[in-house]
C-alpha positions as protocol buffer text, in pm:
chain_id: "A"
residue {
  index: 1
  type: UNK
  ca { x: 3529 y: -1033 z: 539 }
}
residue {
  index: 2
  type: UNK
  ca { x: 3344 y: -1255 z: 787 }
}
residue {
  index: 3
  type: UNK
  ca { x: 3292 y: -957 z: 1019 }
}
residue {
  index: 4
  type: UNK
  ca { x: 3146 y: -752 z: 733 }
}
residue {
  index: 5
  type: UNK
  ca { x: 2911 y: -1036 z: 643 }
}
residue {
  index: 6
  type: UNK
  ca { x: 2801 y: -1070 z: 1006 }
}
residue {
  index: 7
  type: UNK
  ca { x: 2739 y: -693 z: 1028 }
}
residue {
  index: 8
  type: UNK
  ca { x: 2537 y: -707 z: 705 }
}
residue {
  index: 9
  type: UNK
  ca { x: 2325 y: -999 z: 825 }
}
residue {
  index: 10
  type: UNK
  ca { x: 2259 y: -838 z: 1162 }
}
residue {
  index: 11
  type: UNK
  ca { x: 2125 y: -516 z: 1012 }
}
residue {
  index: 12
  type: UNK
  ca { x: 1761 y: -460 z: 1096 }
}
residue {
  index: 13
  type: UNK
  ca { x: 1651 y: -445 z: 733 }
}
residue {
  index: 14
  type: UNK
  ca { x: 1790 y: -788 z: 646 }
}
residue {
  index: 15
  type: UNK
  ca { x: 1630 y: -953 z: 949 }
}
residue {
  index: 16
  type: UNK
  ca { x: 1299 y: -777 z: 881 }
}
residue {
  index: 17
  type: UNK
  ca { x: 1310 y: -898 z: 522 }
}
residue {
  index: 18
  type: UNK
  ca { x: 1381 y: -1255 z: 631 }
}
residue {
  index: 19
  type: UNK
  ca { x: 1086 y: -1249 z: 871 }
}
residue {
  index: 20
  type: UNK
  ca { x: 864 y: -1103 z: 599 }
}
residue {
  index: 21
  type: UNK
  ca { x: 962 y: -1378 z: 354 }
}
residue {
  index: 22
  type: UNK
  ca { x: 885 y: -1651 z: 610 }
}
residue {
  index: 23
  type: UNK
  ca { x: 550 y: -1497 z: 705 }
}
residue {
  index: 24
  type: UNK
  ca { x: 470 y: -1437 z: 338 }
}
residue {
  index: 25
  type: UNK
  ca { x: 536 y: -1802 z: 256 }
}
residue {
  index: 26
  type: UNK
  ca { x: 312 y: -1917 z: 539 }
}
residue {
  index: 27
  type: UNK
  ca { x: 43 y: -1670 z: 434 }
}
residue {
  index: 28
  type: UNK
  ca { x: 65 y: -1798 z: 77 }
}
residue {
  index: 29
  type: UNK
  ca { x: -1 y: -2153 z: 199 }
}
residue {
  index: 30
  type: UNK
  ca { x: -304 y: -2035 z: 396 }
}
residue {
  index: 31
  type: UNK
  ca { x: -445 y: -1852 z: 93 }
}
residue {
  index: 32
  type: UNK
  ca { x: -379 y: -2152 z: -133 }
}
residue {
  index: 33
  type: UNK
  ca { x: -564 y: -2375 z: 110 }
}
residue {
  index: 34
  type: UNK
  ca { x: -851 y: -2126 z: 128 }
}
residue {
  index: 35
  type: UNK
  ca { x: -879 y: -2118 z: -250 }
}
residue {
  index: 36
  type: UNK
  ca { x: -826 y: -2491 z: -319 }
}
residue {
  index: 37
  type: UNK
  ca { x: -1015 y: -2636 z: -24 }
}
residue {
  index: 38
  type: UNK
  ca { x: -1295 y: -2387 z: 41 }
}
residue {
  index: 39
  type: UNK
  ca { x: -1359 y: -2132 z: -235 }
}
residue {
  index: 40
  type: UNK
  ca { x: -1312 y: -2339 z: -551 }
}
residue {
  index: 41
  type: UNK
  ca { x: -1530 y: -2632 z: -434 }
}
residue {
  index: 42
  type: UNK
  ca { x: -1806 y: -2383 z: -344 }
}
residue {
  index: 43
  type: UNK
  ca { x: -1771 y: -2200 z: -676 }
}
residue {
  index: 44
  type: UNK
  ca { x: -1770 y: -2535 z: -858 }
}
residue {
  index: 45
  type: UNK
  ca { x: -2084 y: -2640 z: -672 }
}
residue {
  index: 46
  type: UNK
  ca { x: -2259 y: -2314 z: -757 }
}
residue {
  index: 47
  type: UNK
  ca { x: -2183 y: -2343 z: -1130 }
}
residue {
  index: 48
  type: UNK
  ca { x: -2286 y: -2704 z: -1157 }
}
residue {
  index: 49
  type: UNK
  ca { x: -2051 y: -2935 z: -970 }
}
residue {
  index: 50
  type: UNK
  ca { x: -1730 y: -2848 z: -1158 }
}
residue {
  index: 51
  type: UNK
  ca { x: -1403 y: -2958 z: -994 }
}
residue {
  index: 52
  type: UNK
  ca { x: -1155 y: -2692 z: -1106 }
}
residue {
  index: 53
  type: UNK
  ca { x: -846 y: -2888 z: -1006 }
}
residue {
  index: 54
  type: UNK
  ca { x: -938 y: -3165 z: -1251 }
}
residue {
  index: 55
  type: UNK
  ca { x: -1007 y: -2935 z: -1548 }
}
residue {
  index: 56
  type: UNK
  ca { x: -759 y: -3021 z: -1821 }
}
residue {
  index: 57
  type: UNK
  ca { x: -725 y: -3067 z: -2193 }
}
residue {
  index: 58
  type: UNK
  ca { x: -490 y: -3302 z: -2372 }
}
residue {
  index: 59
  type: UNK
  ca { x: -296 y: -3169 z: -2669 }
}
residue {
  index: 60
  type: UNK
  ca { x: -106 y: -3452 z: -2828 }
}
residue {
  index: 61
  type: UNK
  ca { x: 73 y: -3617 z: -2539 }
}
residue {
  index: 62
  type: UNK
  ca { x: 72 y: -3302 z: -2324 }
}
residue {
  index: 63
  type: UNK
  ca { x: -187 y: -3253 z: -2051 }
}
residue {
  index: 64
  type: UNK
  ca { x: -275 y: -2882 z: -1997 }
}
residue {
  index: 65
  type: UNK
  ca { x: -428 y: -2838 z: -1652 }
}
residue {
  index: 66
  type: UNK
  ca { x: -601 y: -2505 z: -1689 }
}
residue {
  index: 67
  type: UNK
  ca { x: -809 y: -2565 z: -1373 }
}
residue {
  index: 68
  type: UNK
  ca { x: -492 y: -2540 z: -1164 }
}
residue {
  index: 69
  type: UNK
  ca { x: -409 y: -2219 z: -1351 }
}
residue {
  index: 70
  type: UNK
  ca { x: -751 y: -2077 z: -1257 }
}
residue {
  index: 71
  type: UNK
  ca { x: -684 y: -2168 z: -891 }
}
residue {
  index: 72
  type: UNK
  ca { x: -347 y: -1991 z: -906 }
}
residue {
  index: 73
  type: UNK
  ca { x: -503 y: -1678 z: -1056 }
}
residue {
  index: 74
  type: UNK
  ca { x: -754 y: -1666 z: -771 }
}
residue {
  index: 75
  type: UNK
  ca { x: -465 y: -1718 z: -522 }
}
residue {
  index: 76
  type: UNK
  ca { x: -283 y: -1423 z: -674 }
}
residue {
  index: 77
  type: UNK
  ca { x: -589 y: -1197 z: -667 }
}
residue {
  index: 78
  type: UNK
  ca { x: -657 y: -1273 z: -300 }
}
residue {
  index: 79
  type: UNK
  ca { x: -293 y: -1219 z: -199 }
}
residue {
  index: 80
  type: UNK
  ca { x: -275 y: -895 z: -400 }
}
residue {
  index: 81
  type: UNK
  ca { x: -596 y: -771 z: -238 }
}
residue {
  index: 82
  type: UNK
  ca { x: -471 y: -849 z: 113 }
}
residue {
  index: 83
  type: UNK
  ca { x: -137 y: -678 z: 48 }
}
residue {
  index: 84
  type: UNK
  ca { x: -319 y: -374 z: -93 }
}
residue {
  index: 85
  type: UNK
  ca { x: -543 y: -355 z: 214 }
}
residue {
  index: 86
  type: UNK
  ca { x: -245 y: -396 z: 450 }
}
residue {
  index: 87
  type: UNK
  ca { x: -53 y: -117 z: 278 }
}
residue {
  index: 88
  type: UNK
  ca { x: -360 y: 110 z: 293 }
}
residue {
  index: 89
  type: UNK
  ca { x: -402 y: 27 z: 663 }
}
residue {
  index: 90
  type: UNK
  ca { x: -38 y: 103 z: 749 }
}
residue {
  index: 91
  type: UNK
  ca { x: -43 y: 422 z: 541 }
}
residue {
  index: 92
  type: UNK
  ca { x: -339 y: 538 z: 747 }
}
residue {
  index: 93
  type: UNK
  ca { x: -149 y: 462 z: 1069 }
}
residue {
  index: 94
  type: UNK
  ca { x: 140 y: 687 z: 974 }
}
residue {
  index: 95
  type: UNK
  ca { x: 130 y: 1017 z: 1149 }
}
residue {
  index: 96
  type: UNK
  ca { x: 41 y: 1290 z: 909 }
}
residue {
  index: 97
  type: UNK
  ca { x: 244 y: 1606 z: 960 }
}
residue {
  index: 98
  type: UNK
  ca { x: 52 y: 1892 z: 1107 }
}
residue {
  index: 99
  type: UNK
  ca { x: -40 y: 2150 z: 846 }
}
residue {
  index: 100
  type: UNK
  ca { x: 208 y: 2433 z: 845 }
}
residue {
  index: 101
  type: UNK
  ca { x: 40 y: 2762 z: 915 }
}
residue {
  index: 102
  type: UNK
  ca { x: 199 y: 3023 z: 693 }
}
residue {
  index: 103
  type: UNK
  ca { x: 298 y: 3346 z: 858 }
}
residue {
  index: 104
  type: UNK
  ca { x: 96 y: 3638 z: 727 }
}
residue {
  index: 105
  type: UNK
  ca { x: 283 y: 3851 z: 473 }
}
residue {
  index: 106
  type: UNK
  ca { x: 34 y: 4138 z: 458 }
}
residue {
  index: 107
  type: UNK
  ca { x: -166 y: 4352 z: 696 }
}
residue {
  index: 108
  type: UNK
  ca { x: -435 y: 4616 z: 668 }
}
residue {
  index: 109
  type: UNK
  ca { x: -361 y: 4984 z: 710 }
}
residue {
  index: 110
  type: UNK
  ca { x: -567 y: 5106 z: 1010 }
}
residue {
  index: 111
  type: UNK
  ca { x: -623 y: 5444 z: 838 }
}
residue {
  index: 112
  type: UNK
  ca { x: -718 y: 5367 z: 475 }
}
residue {
  index: 113
  type: UNK
  ca { x: -782 y: 4991 z: 514 }
}
residue {
  index: 114
  type: UNK
  ca { x: -569 y: 4900 z: 212 }
}
residue {
  index: 115
  type: UNK
  ca { x: -358 y: 4582 z: 213 }
}
residue {
  index: 116
  type: UNK
  ca { x: 12 y: 4647 z: 267 }
}
residue {
  index: 117
  type: UNK
  ca { x: 326 y: 4449 z: 344 }
}
residue {
  index: 118
  type: UNK
  ca { x: 358 y: 4336 z: 703 }
}
residue {
  index: 119
  type: UNK
  ca { x: 706 y: 4494 z: 718 }
}
residue {
  index: 120
  type: UNK
  ca { x: 582 y: 4838 z: 612 }
}
residue {
  index: 121
  type: UNK
  ca { x: 630 y: 5126 z: 858 }
}
residue {
  index: 122
  type: UNK
  ca { x: 438 y: 5373 z: 640 }
}
residue {
  index: 123
  type: UNK
  ca { x: 132 y: 5308 z: 423 }
}
residue {
  index: 124
  type: UNK
  ca { x: 219 y: 5358 z: 53 }
}
residue {
  index: 125
  type: UNK
  ca { x: -141 y: 5462 z: -21 }
}
residue {
  index: 126
  type: UNK
  ca { x: -229 y: 5715 z: 248 }
}
residue {
  index: 127
  type: UNK
  ca { x: 128 y: 5776 z: 373 }
}
residue {
  index: 128
  type: UNK
  ca { x: 23 y: 5730 z: 735 }
}
residue {
  index: 129
  type: UNK
  ca { x: 291 y: 5620 z: 974 }
}
residue {
  index: 130
  type: UNK
  ca { x: 228 y: 5270 z: 1110 }
}
residue {
  index: 131
  type: UNK
  ca { x: 326 y: 5140 z: 1451 }
}
């Protein structure tokens, strides 16, 4: 059972997935910093000095921090946009198969110029023998 587990872990797909999760986590931190430390202060400044991280309402004894929610929505939109652009980029890198040129199935009779099957040895219209 240990050998099977080791073989499973050492498969390329599992290791690739682990690397992707680690890079994705680091990328998420970078995007969160971009949103919280750069974008949201600038947006707040533009719309009148609003600090989004401090936006909250109190309902009873519960504090609802909707400013943090707005920051998280912007995080999500940026990450989704970057993933979309990366997928589009890698799709464009994939080699597109060369268009398959279909073999002709018809030909023209040299005597009456009608269209006939390429396999024909005699024209069905003018009955000429074809070579």
